[in-house]
C-alpha positions in Angstrom: -0.3 7.7 -21.5 -2.9 4.9 -19.3 -2.4 2.3 -17.1 -2.0 -0.9 -19.0 -3.4 -3.0 -17.1 -6.5 -4.7 -18.2 -9.3 -2.8 -15.9 -12.1 -4.3 -17.7 -14.3 -6.3 -15.1 -16.0 -9.6 -15.3 -19.7 -9.4 -15.2 -20.1 -12.2 -12.4 -17.2 -10.2 -10.3 -19.3 -7.1 -10.7 -21.8 -8.5 -9.2 -20.2 -9.8 -6.2 -19.1 -6.0 -5.6 -22.2 -5.0 -6.5 -23.3 -7.3 -3.2 -20.7 -6.7 -0.6 -20.2 -2.6 -2.1 -17.3 -0.5 -0.9 -19.3 0.3 2.2 -20.3 -2.6 3.3 -21.0 -1.8 7.4 -24.2 -3.6 6.5 -22.9 -6.9 5.7 -20.1 -7.2 8.3 -22.8 -6.1 11.0 -23.8 -9.2 10.6 -21.2 -10.7 12.7 -22.0 -8.8 15.7 -25.0 -11.4 16.0 -23.7 -14.5 17.5 -26.3 -16.2 16.0 -25.6 -14.9 12.4 -22.3 -16.1 11.4 -22.7 -20.1 10.6 -24.9 -19.1 8.3 -22.9 -16.7 6.5 -20.7 -18.8 3.8 -17.3 -17.7 3.0 -18.4 -17.3 -0.7 -20.4 -14.3 1.1 -17.9 -12.9 3.6 -14.7 -12.9 0.7 -15.9 -10.2 -1.2 -16.7 -8.1 1.2 -14.0 -8.5 3.2 -11.7 -7.8 0.4 -13.1 -4.5 -0.4 -13.6 -3.3 2.8 -10.2 -3.4 3.6 -8.6 -3.1 0.0 -11.2 0.1 0.1 -10.2 1.4 3.1 -6.2 1.2 2.7 -6.4 3.1 -0.6 -8.8 5.4 0.1 -9.1 9.1 0.0 -8.9 9.2 3.5 -6.5 6.3 4.9 -4.1 6.6 1.9 -4.8 10.2 0.0 -4.9 11.8 3.4 -2.6 10.3 5.7 0.2 7.7 4.2 0.8 9.3 0.7 1.2 12.4 2.2 3.7 11.2 5.0 5.3 9.6 2.5 5.7 13.1 -0.3 3.6 11.7 -2.8 0.8 13.5 -2.1 0.7 17.0 -0.9 -2.2 18.9 0.6 -3.4 22.1 -1.5 -6.0 23.2 1.7 -6.7 21.8 5.0 -3.5 21.0 5.6 -3.9 18.8 9.1 -2.7 16.0 7.9 -0.1 17.1 5.9 1.8 18.8 8.9 0.9 15.8 11.1 -2.2 17.6 13.4 -4.0 14.1 12.6 -7.9 13.9 13.4 -8.8 11.7 16.2 -12.1 11.2 14.9 -10.0 10.1 12.0 -7.8 7.6 13.8 -10.3 6.1 15.7 -12.2 5.9 12.1 -9.2 3.8 10.7 -8.6 1.9 13.5 -12.4 0.7 14.2 -12.6 0.3 10.4 -10.2 -2.4 9.9 -11.1 -4.7 13.1 -15.2 -4.6 13.0 -15.1 -4.5 9.3 -13.6 -6.6 6.7 -11.0 -8.2 9.2 -13.7 -9.7 11.2 -15.0 -10.9 7.9 -12.1 -12.7 7.3 -11.6 -13.9 10.7 -15.1 -15.4 10.4 -14.1 -17.2 7.3 -11.1 -18.7 9.3 -13.0 -20.2 12.4 -15.4 -21.5 10.1 -13.9 -23.1 7.3 -11.4 -26.1 7.4 -8.6 -26.2 5.4 -8.7 -30.0 4.6 -11.8 -29.9 2.3 -11.2 -25.9 1.2 -7.8 -25.0 1.4 -8.2 -22.3 -1.9 -11.3 -21.0 0.7 -8.5 -20.5 3.7 -5.5 -19.5 1.7 -6.9 -16.5 0.4 -8.4 -15.0 3.5 -5.1 -16.1 5.5 -3.2 -14.1 3.0 -5.4 -10.8 3.2 -5.9 -11.2 7.1 -2.0 -11.1 6.7 -1.8 -8.1 4.0 -4.0 -5.9 6.4 -2.3 -6.4 9.5 1.6 -5.9 7.8 0.3 -2.6 6.8 -1.7 -1.6 10.2 1.4 -2.7 12.2 3.5 -1.1 9.8 1.6 2.3 10.4 1.0 1.5 14.0 3.7 -1.1 16.0 2.2 -3.0 18.3 -1.4 -3.6 17.6 -3.7 -6.2 18.6 -3.1 -9.5 16.5 -3.5 -12.2 18.1 -6.1 -12.1 20.4 -7.9 -9.7 17.5 -11.4 -10.4 16.7 -12.4 -13.3 18.9 -16.0 -14.1 19.7 -15.8 -12.0 23.2 -16.8 -9.1 23.0 -16.2 -8.4 27.1 -12.3 -9.6 27.1 -10.2 -6.7 25.4 -7.4 -8.0 23.6 -3.8 -7.9 24.4 -1.6 -6.0 21.9 1.7 -8.1 20.6 4.5 -6.9 20.0 5.5 -6.1 16.1 7.9 -9.2 16.2 6.0 -11.4 17.1 3.4 -10.1 14.6 6.1 -10.3 11.7 6.3 -14.2 13.4 2.8 -14.6 12.7 2.3 -13.0 9.2 5.8 -15.3 8.0 4.2 -18.7 9.2 0.0 -17.3 8.0 1.7 -16.8 4.3 4.0 -19.6 4.3 1.0 -21.8 5.1 -1.2 -20.1 2.8 1.3 -20.8 0.0 2.1 -24.3 0.8 -1.7 -25.2 0.9 -3.0 -23.5 -2.4 -3.0 -26.3 -5.0 -4.7 -25.2 -8.5 -8.4 -26.9 -8.7 -10.5 -27.9 -5.7 -13.3 -25.6 -4.2 -12.3 -21.7 -4.7 -14.2 -18.1 -4.6 -14.5 -18.4 -7.9 -15.9 -14.9 -9.0 -16.6 -13.8 -5.4 -12.4 -13.6 -5.8 -12.2 -9.9 -6.5 -8.5 -10.5 -6.9 -7.7 -13.2 -8.3 -11.4 -15.2 -9.7 -10.4 -18.7 -8.1 -6.8 -18.9 -9.8 -4.7 -20.9 -6.5 -1.8 -20.5 -8.6 -1.4 -16.8 -8.4 -3.0 -16.2 -4.4 0.1 -19.0 -4.3 2.3 -16.3 -5.9 0.9 -13.8 -4.0 1.2 -15.3 -0.3 5.2 -15.8 -1.3 5.6 -12.4 -2.7 4.1 -10.4 0.8 6.2 -12.5 2.3 9.5 -11.3 0.8 7.7 -7.7 1.1 8.3 -8.1 5.0 11.1 -9.9 5.0 13.4 -6.9 3.1 10.8 -5.0 6.1 13.6 -6.5 8.5 16.7 -5.6 6.7 17.9 -3.2 9.5 16.7 -4.8 12.4 17.1 -8.4 12.0 19.3 -9.5 8.8 19.4 -12.9 9.7 15.5 -13.9 9.5 15.2 -11.3 6.6 18.0 -13.1 4.3 16.5 -16.7 6.0 12.8 -15.4 5.0 13.7 -13.6 1.5 15.3 -16.7 0.2 12.3 -19.4 1.4 9.7 -16.7 -0.3 11.7 -16.4 -3.6 12.5 -20.4 -3.4 8.2 -20.7 -3.0 7.6 -18.5 -6.5 6.9 -14.9 -6.6 5.2 -12.7 -9.2 6.7 -13.4 -12.3 5.5 -10.6 -14.7 2.6 -7.9 -14.4 -0.4 -10.7 -14.9 0.5 -11.9 -11.5 -0.3 -8.3 -10.1 -2.8 -8.2 -7.4 -5.3 -5.6 -8.3 -8.6 -5.1 -7.2 -10.3 -4.1 -10.4 -13.4 -1.5 -9.7 -16.6 -2.2 -12.3 -16.4 1.5 -12.2 -20.6 1.0 -12.4 -21.5 4.1 -10.6 -21.9 2.1 -7.2 -18.6 0.1 -7.3 -16.5 3.3 -8.6 -12.5 3.4 -7.3 -12.4 5.3 -4.1 -9.9 7.1 -5.2 -12.4 8.1 -7.8 -14.9 8.6 -5.6 -12.7 10.8 -3.4 -11.9 13.2 -6.0 -15.5 13.6 -7.1 -16.4 15.5 -4.0 -13.0 17.3 -3.1 -9.7 18.8 -5.0 -7.4 19.6 -2.5 -4.7 16.5 -2.5 -2.7 17.3 -5.3 1.0 16.0 -6.3 3.9 16.6 -3.9 6.3 19.0 -5.3 9.0 15.8 -3.5 7.8 13.6 -5.9 7.4 15.7 -9.1 10.9 16.8 -8.5 12.5 13.5 -8.3 10.6 12.7 -11.4 12.0 16.0 -13.2 15.5 15.0 -12.0 15.6 11.7 -13.7 15.6 13.1 -17.5 15.9 10.9 -20.0 17.5 13.6 -22.5 17.8 18.0 -22.2 18.0 20.0 -24.9 20.2 23.1 -24.8 17.8 25.4 -23.5 15.9 22.7 -21.4 12.9 23.3 -23.7 13.0 19.8 -24.8 13.6 17.6 -21.4 12.7 14.5 -22.3 11.8 13.9 -18.3 10.8 10.4 -16.3 8.2 9.2 -18.3 6.0 8.5 -15.2 5.3 12.0 -14.8 3.4 12.5 -17.0 1.3 9.5 -16.1 0.7 9.9 -12.2 0.3 14.1 -12.9 -1.4 16.0 -15.1 -0.1 19.1 -16.3 -1.3 22.5 -14.8 -4.6 24.2 -15.5 -3.3 27.4 -15.7 -0.8 26.8 -18.5 -2.7 25.7 -21.3 -0.6 25.6 -24.3 2.3 23.7 -22.7 2.1 20.8 -20.3 4.1 21.6 -17.3 3.8 19.4 -14.3 4.1 21.4 -10.6 4.0 19.7 -7.6 2.7 21.4 -4.3 4.9 21.5 -1.2 4.0 19.5 2.3 3.3 20.6 5.1 2.2 24.2 4.6 -0.3 26.1 7.1 -3.8 26.1 5.1 -3.1 29.9 4.3 0.1 29.7 2.5 -1.4 26.6 0.4 -4.0 28.0 -0.8 -2.5 31.5 -1.9 -0.3 28.8 -4.4 -3.7 28.1 -5.9 -5.7 24.9 -7.0 -4.7 25.5 -10.7 -1.1 25.8 -10.8 -0.1 22.5 -9.5 -0.6 19.5 -10.6 -3.5 16.9 -10.2 -3.1 13.2 -9.7 -3.1 12.0 -12.9 -6.5 10.6 -14.8 -4.9 7.2 -15.4 -4.9 6.8 -11.5 -8.3 8.5 -10.3 -10.6 7.1 -13.1 -13.8 5.7 -12.3 -12.3 1.6 -12.8 -8.9 2.8 -11.4 -7.5 -0.5 -9.9 -6.2 -0.8 -6.6 -2.8 -2.2 -6.3 -2.4 -4.6 -3.4 1.1 -5.4 -4.5 2.7 -4.8 -8.3 5.0 -7.2 -9.8 7.7 -4.2 -10.2 7.8 -3.9 -6.0 8.8 -7.6 -6.0 12.1 -7.2 -8.4 12.8 -4.1 -6.8 13.0 -6.2 -3.4 15.3 -9.0 -5.1 17.3 -6.6 -6.9 17.8 -5.3 -3.3 18.2 -8.9 -2.0 21.0 -9.6 -4.7 22.8 -6.5 -3.9 23.0 -7.7 -0.3 24.3 -11.0 -1.3 20.9 -12.3 0.5 19.8 -14.2 -2.9 20.9 -15.3 -6.4 20.8 -12.5 -9.5 22.6 -9.7 -10.8 21.4 -6.8 -8.8 21.7 -4.3 -11.9 19.1 -6.7 -14.1 16.9 -7.5 -11.7 16.7 -3.2 -11.1 16.5 -2.9 -15.1 14.0 -5.8 -14.7 12.2 -3.9 -12.2 12.1 -0.6 -13.6 10.6 -1.8 -16.7 7.8 -3.7 -14.8 7.1 -0.3 -13.4 6.9 1.9 -16.9 5.1 -1.3 -18.6 2.0 -1.1 -16.2 2.0 2.5 -16.4 1.9 2.3 -20.6 5.6 3.6 -20.8 6.9 2.1 -24.3 9.7 -0.4 -23.6 12.0 1.5 -25.9 11.4 4.6 -24.0 11.9 2.6 -21.1 15.5 1.6 -22.7 16.6 5.1 -23.0 15.6 5.9 -19.9 17.6 3.4 -17.7 20.5 4.0 -20.1 20.4 7.8 -19.0 23.1 8.7 -16.9 21.1 9.7 -13.8 19.5 6.1 -13.5 21.8 3.9 -14.9 22.4 1.1 -12.4 25.9 1.9 -10.3 27.4 -0.9 -7.6 28.8 1.8 -5.2 25.0 3.3 -5.1 23.2 0.7 -6.5 21.2 0.3 -2.8 20.3 3.8 -2.9 19.2 3.5 -6.7 16.8 0.5 -5.6 15.3 2.5 -3.1 14.7 5.5 -4.7 12.9 3.6 -7.8 10.9 1.6 -5.3 9.4 4.4 -3.6 8.6 6.0 -7.3 7.2 2.8 -8.7 5.1 2.5 -5.1 3.2 5.7 -6.3 -1.0 5.1 -5.4 0.3 2.2 -2.5 0.9 5.2 0.2 1.1 3.0 2.9 4.5 0.8 0.6 5.9 4.0 0.0 5.7 5.3 3.8 7.1 2.5 5.3 9.9 1.7 2.6 11.0 5.7 3.0 11.1 5.0 7.0 13.5 1.4 6.0 15.7 2.9 3.7 15.6 6.6 4.5 15.5 7.4 0.8 14.7 9.9 -0.9 16.3 12.4 1.7 12.1 13.5 3.2 11.5 17.1 4.7 8.8 18.3 7.0 6.9 20.9 5.9 7.5 24.3 8.0 3.7 23.9 9.7 4.9 20.2 10.8 3.9 19.9 14.8 6.3 17.0 15.2 8.7 18.2 18.0 11.8 17.9 17.0 10.4 18.8 13.5 11.0 15.8 11.5 8.3 13.7 9.4 6.0 11.7 11.1 7.4 7.5 11.5 4.5 6.6 12.6 0.5 6.9 13.6 -0.7 7.8 17.2 -3.4 5.3 18.8 -7.3 6.0 18.6 -8.5 7.8 21.6 -11.4 5.4 21.4 -8.4 2.7 22.7 -7.9 5.1 26.2 -12.0 4.1 27.0 -12.2 0.6 26.0 -8.6 -0.5 26.6 -6.6 1.2 28.1 -4.3 -1.3 30.2 -3.2 -3.0 27.3 -3.0 0.4 25.4 -0.3 1.7 28.5 1.4 -1.4 28.5 2.3 -1.4 24.8 3.1 2.1 24.6 5.4 1.3 27.6 6.6 -1.8 25.8 7.7 0.0 22.6 9.0 3.1 25.0 6.6 5.6 23.4 4.0 6.1 20.8 4.5 9.8 19.6 4.5 10.7 15.9 8.4 10.6 16.6 8.8 7.3 17.8 9.8 4.4 16.0 8.2 1.4 14.9 10.5 -1.9 15.9 11.8 -2.5 12.6 13.0 1.0 12.1 15.8 1.6 13.2 18.0 4.6 12.5 
């Protein structure tokens, strides 16, 4: 099986990626020179910003070696530090400074230099990408610098914003982006690596993100969640997989998928036992000897069969949270690698997919926040995920009708949450956030987890670098949140 999305990239888009590159520290370093930004056009900065923030968030370090581990989509078969929540301080410093100093700085420069009136289709995509990046950062770290971040005065360290206020800002920016996006007029054109300058699709993406973040508030602020859900859907969200927000990598050797680049140099991130077993449990049919079990068909797309069984395709996940020696003793050929469709040179990085929107609408309908049949929306969400992964519609029909998948009003919210977690494979930040919000599936830490009490980590700790450069603001933020340990919860993550 293969991903059904079109991965081909127009030459002009490939050229834009070639100019910007995935590692564009040289480009973004221009922003450190106060005399340079006015001479840099938005069309030059935007592809640099997009490839940077997406490459970081969906890359081998932040996704495969952090958020996908903590969502238990991936497990480490050696070098298990992050799988036990023992994160290297240099890595945390790199995540933090990388987002702020590179892609977010480029986006801030675009927004500071571009007037909305003559250039709405230049401002709107920058606002959307700013919201997407800050959204995943605050979901991982909680309170972070937001309103004062990426300002021009490097001598004034930024204060931290409360996560509640960051969400308010994100909702406002996404509404502004949606409202100003109009067909026609000046756009990024082929320098837009997501939608090639299509303002209508950026409008849908803005509203779909607004729906995502509205659902995050389902426990902590359901009234605001309901209001934002209704507004996002009314303004127009994704309506098919053709609307998916994807960064399609050319795979030309210079601009390969960051996941491909990861697996070229290492082979220590395999499929998690948790995800593999969940997909096996949602079988369509099973024979009398269990030899002809038809599992969730995405299993054969997400995972490769184990190498140690050449005569029969077997899918085996690795346990999360083991000590190095215990993980190594299993043997790398006895657990499944990430499927080739998800680790090829041209595998798209997913910013947001139609299936997530449909699961959000299904949950909103089940909660009485939005119109529609929860069962019909749930089935449509599964179909969207299956279609993206190249699964035939008749197979999907059998799957949604099977006893362990068929929607039941009494367990509907749990079913929606489980299927959404499954569909978010390769979007570690979102799978991790959705698990924290819903508690589905019931994840448990591995035996070597360092958390006290021993639980799955609820957040990422702050970088040590902030203690040196912005300690007063950092300590104020930690106090305001009641702590910032691995076991501490961000604002919306309520029991």
